[in-house]
C-alpha positions as CSV (number, residue, x, y, z in Angstrom):
1,M,15.7,-3.6,28.9
2,P,15.7,0.1,27.0
3,T,13.1,1.7,25.2
4,R,13.6,2.3,21.4
5,I,12.1,5.1,20.5
6,L,11.8,6.4,16.5
7,P,11.6,9.9,15.9
8,A,10.0,11.0,13.0
9,V,10.5,14.3,11.8
10,G,11.2,16.2,8.9
11,D,12.2,19.6,10.1
12,A,16.5,19.2,10.7
13,D,16.5,21.8,13.8
14,A,13.3,19.6,15.1
15,V,15.5,16.2,14.3
16,R,18.3,18.0,16.4
17,S,16.3,19.3,19.7
18,I,14.4,16.3,20.0
19,T,16.9,13.5,19.6
20,T,19.0,14.9,21.9
21,L,16.3,15.0,24.6
22,L,15.1,11.5,24.3
23,S,19.0,10.6,24.4
24,Q,19.0,12.3,28.2
25,L,16.1,9.6,29.1
26,P,16.5,7.5,31.6
27,D,17.0,3.4,29.6
28,A,15.9,5.3,26.3
29,E,17.5,4.0,23.7
30,P,17.0,6.5,20.6
31,V,17.3,5.3,17.2
32,S,17.9,7.0,13.5
33,P,14.9,9.0,12.9
34,V,12.9,8.9,9.7
35,A,12.2,12.0,7.7
36,D,8.9,11.6,6.4
37,S,5.7,9.6,6.3
38,T,7.0,7.2,3.7
39,Q,10.5,6.4,5.1
40,L,8.5,5.6,8.7
41,I,5.8,2.8,7.5
42,D,9.1,1.2,5.3
43,T,11.1,1.3,8.1
44,L,8.3,-0.1,10.4
45,A,7.1,-2.8,7.7
46,R,10.6,-4.3,7.6
47,L,11.1,-4.6,11.0
48,A,7.6,-6.3,11.4
49,A,8.7,-8.9,8.7
50,E,11.6,-9.6,10.8
51,S,9.5,-10.3,14.1
52,V,7.3,-8.2,16.8
53,D,10.2,-7.7,19.1
54,E,12.2,-6.0,16.3
55,L,9.7,-3.2,16.2
56,P,10.8,0.0,18.5
57,E,8.1,0.2,21.8
58,I,7.8,4.0,20.8
59,V,7.2,5.9,17.3
60,V,7.5,10.0,18.2
61,V,5.4,12.1,15.3
62,H,6.2,15.5,14.8
63,E,3.1,17.8,13.5
64,R,4.9,18.7,10.2
65,I,5.3,15.4,9.3
66,G,5.3,14.8,5.6
67,P,4.0,14.4,3.1
68,V,0.7,12.4,5.4
69,P,-0.7,14.5,7.7
70,A,0.7,13.7,11.1
71,L,-3.0,12.8,12.3
72,E,-3.5,10.8,9.3
73,L,0.0,8.7,9.7
74,I,-0.8,7.7,13.4
75,R,-4.1,6.4,12.4
76,E,-2.2,4.2,9.5
77,V,0.4,3.4,12.8
78,A,-2.0,2.1,14.8
79,L,-3.9,0.2,12.8
80,R,-1.1,-1.6,10.9
81,F,1.1,-1.7,13.6
82,P,-0.8,-2.4,17.1
83,A,2.0,-3.2,19.4
84,V,3.7,0.5,18.7
85,G,2.9,3.1,20.8
86,V,2.6,6.7,19.1
87,I,3.4,10.0,20.7
88,L,2.3,13.4,18.9
89,V,4.7,16.3,19.5
90,T,2.8,19.4,18.8
91,S,2.5,22.8,19.5
92,D,-1.0,23.1,19.6
93,A,-1.8,21.1,22.4
94,S,-5.6,21.9,22.5
95,P,-8.1,19.8,24.0
96,G,-9.9,19.4,20.2
97,L,-6.8,18.3,19.3
98,F,-5.9,15.9,22.1
99,A,-9.1,14.2,21.5
100,A,-8.1,14.2,17.4
101,A,-4.7,12.5,18.1
102,M,-6.6,10.0,20.4
103,D,-8.9,9.2,17.9
104,S,-6.5,8.4,15.3
105,G,-4.7,6.3,18.1
106,A,-1.9,8.1,19.5
107,R,-0.9,6.8,22.9
108,G,-0.1,10.6,24.4
109,L,0.7,14.1,23.2
110,V,3.9,16.4,24.4
111,A,3.9,19.9,23.7
112,L,6.4,22.0,22.1
113,P,8.7,23.4,23.4
114,L,9.5,20.6,25.1
115,S,9.8,19.4,28.6
116,Y,12.0,17.0,29.6
117,E,9.7,16.0,32.6
118,E,6.6,15.7,30.5
119,L,8.3,13.6,27.7
120,V,9.7,11.5,30.5
121,S,6.2,10.9,31.9
122,R,4.7,10.2,28.4
123,V,7.3,8.0,27.1
124,Q,7.2,5.8,30.6
125,A,3.7,5.8,30.1
126,V,3.6,4.5,26.8
127,A,6.3,2.3,27.0
128,Q,4.6,0.2,29.7
129,W,1.6,-0.1,27.7
130,S,3.5,-1.0,24.8
131,V,5.1,-3.9,26.5
132,G,1.4,-5.1,28.0
133,V,0.1,-5.2,24.5
134,R,3.5,-7.2,23.1
135,R,2.9,-9.5,26.2
136,H,-0.6,-10.3,25.5
137,L,0.0,-10.6,21.7
138,G,2.8,-12.5,22.4
139,H,-0.2,-15.8,24.2
140,G,-2.2,-15.3,20.8
141,S,-0.4,-17.4,17.8
142,D,-2.0,-14.9,14.9
143,V,-3.1,-12.1,16.8
144,F,-0.7,-9.6,15.7
145,S,-0.5,-9.3,11.9
146,G,2.4,-7.1,11.7
147,V,2.5,-5.7,8.1
148,G,-0.8,-6.2,7.6
149,G,-2.2,-7.4,3.9
150,R,-0.3,-6.5,0.8
151,V,-1.4,-3.8,-0.8
152,V,-0.6,-3.7,-5.2
153,T,-1.6,-0.9,-7.3
154,V,-1.8,-1.2,-10.9
155,S,-2.0,2.1,-12.8
156,G,-1.9,2.5,-16.6
157,A,0.5,4.5,-18.4
158,K,-2.1,6.4,-20.5
159,G,-5.6,5.0,-21.6
160,G,-5.6,1.6,-23.1
161,V,-2.8,-0.3,-22.0
162,G,-4.0,-3.2,-19.8
163,A,-4.2,-1.8,-16.1
164,T,-7.4,-3.1,-15.6
165,L,-6.8,-6.6,-17.0
166,A,-3.7,-7.0,-14.8
167,A,-5.3,-5.9,-12.0
168,V,-8.1,-8.5,-12.3
169,Q,-6.3,-11.2,-13.1
170,L,-3.8,-10.7,-10.3
171,A,-6.2,-10.6,-7.6
172,L,-7.8,-14.0,-9.3
173,A,-4.0,-15.7,-9.2
174,A,-3.6,-14.6,-5.5
175,Q,-7.2,-15.7,-4.6
176,A,-7.1,-18.7,-6.4
177,S,-3.6,-19.7,-4.7
178,G,-5.5,-19.4,-1.1
179,H,-5.2,-16.0,-0.1
180,S,-8.0,-14.2,1.0
181,T,-7.9,-10.9,-1.7
182,V,-10.0,-7.8,-2.7
183,L,-9.9,-6.5,-5.9
184,V,-10.5,-2.1,-5.8
185,D,-12.3,-0.1,-9.0
186,M,-9.8,3.1,-7.9
187,D,-10.5,4.5,-11.2
188,L,-13.3,6.5,-10.0
189,Q,-14.6,8.3,-12.7
190,A,-13.6,5.5,-15.3
191,G,-13.9,2.4,-13.9
192,D,-14.5,-1.2,-15.9
193,V,-13.7,-3.5,-13.2
194,A,-17.9,-4.3,-12.7
195,S,-18.1,-4.8,-16.8
196,Y,-15.0,-7.1,-16.7
197,L,-16.6,-9.1,-13.8
198,D,-20.5,-9.0,-15.0
199,V,-21.5,-7.3,-11.8
200,Q,-24.1,-5.1,-10.6
201,F,-23.6,-3.8,-7.4
202,R,-25.1,-0.9,-5.9
203,R,-22.7,0.2,-3.5
204,S,-19.2,1.6,-4.3
205,V,-16.3,2.9,-2.5
206,V,-17.7,6.2,-2.6
207,D,-20.1,5.0,0.4
208,L,-17.0,4.5,2.8
209,A,-16.2,8.0,1.6
210,A,-17.8,9.6,4.8
211,I,-17.1,7.1,7.2
212,T,-14.2,7.7,9.5
213,D,-14.2,4.6,11.7
214,I,-14.5,1.5,8.9
215,S,-15.6,-1.5,10.9
216,P,-15.1,-4.8,9.3
217,R,-19.2,-4.9,9.6
218,V,-19.5,-1.5,7.6
219,L,-16.8,-2.9,5.1
220,A,-18.5,-6.2,4.7
221,D,-21.5,-4.3,3.5
222,A,-19.5,-2.6,1.1
223,V,-17.7,-5.2,-0.6
224,F,-19.7,-7.4,-2.9
225,R,-18.3,-11.4,-2.9
226,H,-17.9,-12.4,-6.6
227,D,-18.2,-16.0,-7.8
228,T,-14.7,-16.4,-8.0
229,G,-13.8,-15.6,-4.1
230,I,-12.6,-12.4,-4.5
231,A,-14.0,-9.3,-2.9
232,L,-15.1,-6.3,-5.3
233,L,-14.9,-2.7,-3.8
234,L,-16.1,-1.2,-6.8
235,A,-16.3,2.5,-8.8
236,P,-19.1,4.7,-7.9
237,G,-22.0,4.2,-11.2
238,E,-21.8,8.0,-11.8
239,G,-18.3,8.8,-12.5
240,E,-18.4,12.7,-10.9
241,R,-19.0,11.1,-7.4
242,G,-15.9,9.9,-7.4
243,E,-14.3,13.4,-6.2
244,E,-16.3,12.3,-2.9
245,V,-13.2,10.1,-2.5
246,T,-10.8,12.3,-0.8
247,D,-6.6,11.3,-0.4
248,R,-8.1,11.1,3.0
249,A,-11.1,8.4,2.8
250,A,-8.5,6.3,0.2
251,R,-5.8,5.9,2.8
252,Q,-9.0,5.2,5.5
253,I,-10.4,2.3,3.4
254,V,-6.5,0.8,1.9
255,S,-6.1,0.9,6.3
256,A,-9.4,-1.3,6.7
257,L,-9.1,-3.5,3.4
258,R,-5.4,-4.2,4.6
259,S,-6.2,-5.3,7.8
260,R,-8.8,-7.7,6.5
261,Y,-7.2,-9.2,3.4
262,E,-4.5,-10.6,2.8
263,V,-4.1,-8.9,-0.7
264,V,-5.0,-5.8,-1.4
265,V,-5.3,-5.2,-5.1
266,L,-6.2,-1.4,-6.7
267,D,-7.1,-0.5,-10.3
268,C,-5.9,3.5,-9.9
269,G,-6.6,3.7,-13.9
270,A,-4.4,6.3,-15.9
271,Q,-5.9,9.3,-14.7
272,M,-4.2,10.1,-11.3
273,S,-6.7,11.9,-8.9
274,G,-5.9,12.2,-5.1
275,A,-7.4,9.2,-4.0
276,G,-5.3,7.1,-6.5
277,A,-1.9,9.2,-5.6
278,A,-2.7,8.1,-1.9
279,A,-3.2,4.5,-3.1
280,V,0.1,4.3,-4.6
281,E,1.6,6.1,-1.7
282,M,0.7,3.2,0.6
283,A,1.4,0.7,-1.9
284,D,3.8,-2.5,-1.1
285,T,4.7,-2.8,-4.4
286,A,2.9,0.0,-7.4
287,L,2.6,-0.8,-10.7
288,L,3.1,1.0,-13.7
289,L,1.5,-0.8,-17.2
290,T,3.0,0.5,-20.7
291,T,3.4,-1.1,-24.0
292,P,5.9,-1.0,-26.2
293,D,5.8,1.9,-28.3
294,V,7.2,5.8,-28.1
295,V,3.9,7.2,-26.9
296,A,3.3,4.5,-23.7
297,V,6.9,4.5,-22.6
298,R,6.6,8.2,-23.0
299,A,3.5,8.5,-20.9
300,A,5.3,6.0,-18.4
301,K,8.5,8.2,-17.9
302,R,6.4,11.4,-17.6
303,T,3.9,9.2,-14.7
304,V,7.5,8.1,-12.9
305,R,9.1,11.9,-13.0
306,M,5.7,13.2,-11.8
307,W,5.2,11.1,-8.7
308,D,9.0,11.4,-8.0
309,R,8.3,15.1,-8.2
310,L,5.0,15.0,-6.1
311,Q,6.7,12.6,-3.4
312,I,4.1,9.4,-4.0
313,R,6.7,7.5,-4.8
314,K,10.1,7.1,-5.7
315,A,11.4,6.1,-9.5
316,E,13.1,2.7,-7.9
317,E,10.1,1.9,-5.7
318,T,7.9,1.3,-9.1
319,T,7.9,-1.1,-11.2
320,V,7.1,-1.0,-14.7
321,V,5.7,-4.1,-16.5
322,V,5.1,-4.3,-20.3
323,N,1.9,-5.2,-21.6
324,R,1.1,-6.4,-25.5
325,H,5.1,-7.2,-25.8
326,T,6.5,-8.8,-28.9
327,R,10.1,-10.3,-29.6
328,G,10.1,-8.2,-33.4
329,T,9.4,-5.0,-31.4
330,E,12.4,-2.4,-31.5
331,I,11.1,-1.1,-27.3
332,Q,12.0,-4.2,-25.4
333,P,11.8,-4.1,-21.5
334,P,15.7,-3.0,-21.1
335,L,14.7,-0.2,-23.3
336,V,12.2,0.5,-21.2
337,R,14.2,0.5,-18.1
338,R,16.7,2.4,-19.3
339,I,14.1,5.0,-20.3
340,T,11.9,4.6,-17.2
341,G,14.7,5.2,-14.7
342,T,12.6,2.1,-12.6
343,P,13.1,-1.4,-12.4
344,V,10.7,-3.3,-15.0
345,A,9.3,-6.6,-14.4
346,G,10.9,-9.9,-15.1
347,T,7.9,-11.3,-16.6
348,A,6.4,-9.8,-20.0
349,I,2.7,-9.8,-21.1
350,P,2.7,-10.9,-25.2
351,A,0.2,-9.5,-27.1
352,N,-2.7,-11.4,-28.0
353,F,-6.4,-9.9,-28.1
354,K,-7.4,-12.1,-30.4
355,E,-7.5,-14.8,-27.4
356,L,-9.2,-12.0,-24.9
357,Q,-12.0,-10.7,-27.1
358,A,-14.7,-12.9,-26.2
359,A,-13.9,-12.9,-22.6
360,V,-13.7,-9.4,-23.0
361,D,-16.8,-9.1,-24.8
362,A,-19.1,-11.2,-22.2
363,G,-17.4,-9.4,-19.1
364,R,-16.5,-13.2,-18.2
365,I,-12.9,-12.2,-18.1
366,H,-12.7,-14.3,-15.2
367,E,-13.3,-17.5,-17.3
368,L,-10.7,-17.3,-19.5
369,D,-9.3,-20.0,-20.8
370,S,-6.0,-21.5,-18.7
371,R,-4.4,-22.1,-22.1
372,S,-4.6,-18.5,-22.7
373,V,-0.8,-17.5,-22.7
374,V,-1.9,-13.4,-21.8
375,K,-3.4,-15.5,-18.5
376,Q,-0.6,-17.3,-18.0
377,A,2.0,-14.3,-18.1
378,L,0.1,-12.2,-15.6
379,W,-0.5,-15.1,-13.3
380,G,2.9,-15.6,-13.6
381,L,3.3,-12.2,-12.6
382,A,1.6,-12.6,-9.4
383,G,4.5,-15.2,-8.6
384,E,6.9,-13.2,-9.2
385,L,5.5,-10.5,-7.4
386,G,4.9,-12.9,-4.4
387,L,1.2,-12.5,-4.5
388,V,0.9,-16.0,-4.6
389,K,1.2,-19.1,-2.2
390,V,4.0,-21.6,-2.7
391,P,3.4,-24.8,-1.2
392,D,6.6,-25.9,1.0
393,G,9.6,-26.8,-0.4
394,T,8.3,-26.4,-3.7
395,Q,8.7,-23.5,-6.2
396,K,5.7,-24.2,-8.4
397,G,4.0,-20.4,-9.4
398,G,6.8,-18.2,-9.6
399,G,8.4,-19.5,-6.4
400,R,11.6,-18.0,-7.8
401,G,10.5,-15.0,-9.7
402,A,8.6,-13.7,-5.9
403,M,12.2,-14.2,-4.5
404,S,14.2,-12.5,-6.6
405,F,11.0,-9.5,-6.9
406,R,11.8,-9.6,-2.9
407,R,15.8,-9.7,-3.1
408,R,15.2,-6.5,-5.5
409,R,13.1,-4.4,-3.5
410,E,15.1,-5.5,-0.2
411,A,17.8,-3.4,-2.3
412,G,16.1,-0.7,-3.1
413,G,14.7,-1.9,-6.5
414,G,11.0,-2.1,-6.8
């Protein structure tokens, strides 16, 4: 059986030289190259969702891949797709880089300029390793988790549009349906998740920022188990400490959480830090909340354009959610879709702060009455996004909405 090799190379000249050489290797089957880190992760996730057998045996990562640095990308691939062997192609073949690449999860390193003999040797060794891993995983029912947990980020177009409330209720809906769920407060300077859920806990996301290898035990020490069953990873009590959570730390934290929980919901707030940007880039689903007023919708448009310019997220991969919706307002979801250039969630959240106020002021938003139209809409949104388990053979809990969302995403619509 030929060895499938997926090159991840951003430079056009390097693509030609690498694919040409790979095509000359015995029993090698180079597949269409990907140009950046986001495209690589999306491609592997799509293949893994079909079957482990659909994944390439080897991914070749060029040192100048972007926007995620090569070593961080290798770490994420190794965590999320453990049956894929990664080879780093680099002009720096020093012992220090070799050790760093191995620590990140690479199975081999090939120096530039490429040597046919060295490439053959590395590819054959990594291919044998990959086949052996897949043979081993094939004997266990649930050993390989494919893409890992589902990561959903909730960002606000501007402050006060309801991102934290939405994030909390989405996490509660996922947990209530049977998914193991963690809610992360990535609004590092002004996070309010603890206030919404009446929680006091001395550990926070900052405690994981300096740890390069986040073990399950370290992770368990940092999260707080809420009475509802959801795990909480809170923002620091001292907002200035949020700067300690770099984009690299955020990637490692999100990857560790993805490997331990079925659903990871991150409240990213309205101010985009490096850590928040990294989370949005890694997310399977990125939600952007807005209210149906001119100022908020303009802010949503600015955010979408900024994410696109910075290569954080494309407009078609971002889903806008309209909060505090009323039938009488001039700005309706179809207009928001045209203005922002993004998909808009089919579920709009109605305006009814009166029914929320008592629960919000008491810090008991998890005890919100099930008859609340706001709660029903947010839990319906969870179903639309596929965060709620649906019993086999039924369409309860937003199953049809979840299917339509998946189809939109497969079609490139968010």
